[in-house]
C-alpha positions in Angstrom: -196.5 35.3 -57.2 -196.7 31.5 -57.6 -197.5 30.3 -61.1 -198.6 26.8 -61.8 -199.7 25.7 -65.2 -202.7 23.3 -65.3 -204.3 21.3 -68.1 -207.9 20.3 -68.0 -207.9 17.0 -69.9 -211.7 17.1 -70.3 -211.4 20.3 -72.3 -208.3 19.5 -74.4 -209.0 18.5 -78.0 -205.4 17.8 -79.0 -205.3 20.6 -81.6 -201.6 21.2 -81.3 -201.9 25.0 -81.0 -200.1 25.0 -77.6 -197.2 22.9 -79.1 -196.9 25.3 -82.0 -197.0 28.3 -79.7 -194.3 26.8 -77.5 -192.0 26.2 -80.4 -192.5 29.7 -81.7 -191.8 31.2 -78.2 -188.6 29.4 -77.7 -187.0 29.0 -81.1 -186.4 30.9 -84.3 -187.4 29.3 -87.6 -183.8 28.5 -88.5 -183.4 26.2 -85.5 -183.2 22.6 -86.6 -183.6 21.2 -83.1 -186.7 23.1 -82.3 -189.3 21.2 -80.3 -192.2 21.8 -78.1 -192.0 21.4 -74.3 -195.6 20.1 -74.4 -196.4 16.7 -75.7 -199.5 14.9 -77.0 -200.5 11.8 -75.0 -203.3 9.4 -75.8 -205.7 8.8 -73.0 -208.7 6.5 -72.8 -211.7 8.6 -71.9 -213.8 6.2 -69.8 -216.8 8.6 -69.7 -216.9 9.1 -73.5 -215.8 5.6 -74.3 -213.0 6.4 -76.7 -209.3 7.4 -76.8 -208.5 11.1 -77.2 -205.3 13.1 -77.6 -204.4 15.6 -74.9 -201.5 17.9 -74.5 -199.5 17.7 -71.3 -196.5 19.6 -70.0 -194.7 20.6 -66.8 -197.1 21.8 -64.1 -194.2 23.4 -62.2 -195.1 21.3 -59.1 -191.5 21.3 -58.0 -191.0 17.6 -57.3 -187.9 17.6 -59.4 -186.3 20.2 -57.2 -186.0 17.9 -54.3 -184.2 15.2 -56.1 -181.7 17.4 -58.0 -178.4 16.9 -56.2 -176.5 19.4 -58.3 -178.9 22.3 -57.7 -179.6 22.7 -61.4 -183.4 22.8 -60.9 -184.8 25.6 -58.7 -187.9 27.6 -58.2 -187.8 31.2 -59.5 -188.5 33.5 -56.6 -190.4 36.1 -58.6 -192.7 33.8 -60.5 -192.7 30.5 -58.7 -191.9 28.7 -61.9 -189.6 25.7 -61.8 -186.5 26.6 -63.9 -183.1 25.0 -64.5 -179.5 25.8 -65.1 -178.1 23.5 -67.8 -174.5 24.4 -66.7 -175.2 22.7 -63.3 -177.0 19.7 -64.7 -175.1 16.4 -64.4 -177.5 14.4 -66.5 -178.3 11.9 -63.7 -182.0 11.9 -64.8 -183.3 11.7 -61.2 -185.7 14.6 -62.1 -187.3 12.7 -64.9 -187.8 9.7 -62.7 -190.0 11.6 -60.3 -191.8 13.8 -62.8 -195.5 12.9 -62.5 -196.3 13.9 -66.1 -193.1 12.8 -67.8 -192.3 16.4 -68.8 -188.5 16.3 -68.6 -186.3 15.4 -71.4 -182.6 15.8 -72.3 -180.6 17.4 -75.1 -177.8 15.8 -77.1 -175.3 16.5 -74.3 -177.6 14.7 -71.8 -178.6 18.0 -70.1 -182.1 18.8 -68.9 -184.8 20.3 -71.2 -188.2 21.2 -69.8 -190.9 23.9 -69.9 -189.8 27.2 -68.4 -193.4 28.5 -68.2 -192.4 31.2 -70.6 -190.8 32.9 -67.6 -190.0 36.1 -69.6 -193.6 36.5 -70.7 -194.9 35.9 -67.1 -192.5 38.4 -65.7 -193.8 40.9 -68.2 -197.4 40.2 -67.0 -198.4 38.0 -70.0 -199.6 34.4 -70.0 -197.3 31.6 -71.2 -197.6 31.1 -74.9 -199.5 27.8 -74.6 -202.1 29.4 -72.3 -202.6 32.4 -74.6 -203.4 30.3 -77.7 -205.6 27.5 -76.1 -209.0 28.3 -77.6 -210.6 25.6 -75.5 -209.3 27.2 -72.3 -207.9 23.8 -71.4 -204.6 25.3 -70.2 -204.6 27.8 -67.4 -202.3 29.4 -64.9 
């Protein structure tokens, strides 16, 4: 199975449901450093003639795997999702430089943070949290 998460920017209305679902899937309510692995970006919609907010995240394309010299970023054999091992991350930021959607960030220790595609949910046959709550069907796998 090869999972890739896609966002249809024409369908996204920037409602934040996917961001909320992401936080709920990865953190408990006590976590002070909780944040979504999706982010709202402002795009100018040339067809509509105005700016709109869309939610973007890691597509699991794998470009970051090729530049990670420490081997901290890898593709999960079962799901095809791009995952990471913080213990191996050196904080060189090469991965962020090649990410086409700027979906990689770093924690307080300078270690990688990125979407894991809700790998546990996918392994259990469920959709990632963001996909399951997107009422506009803008996010798909």
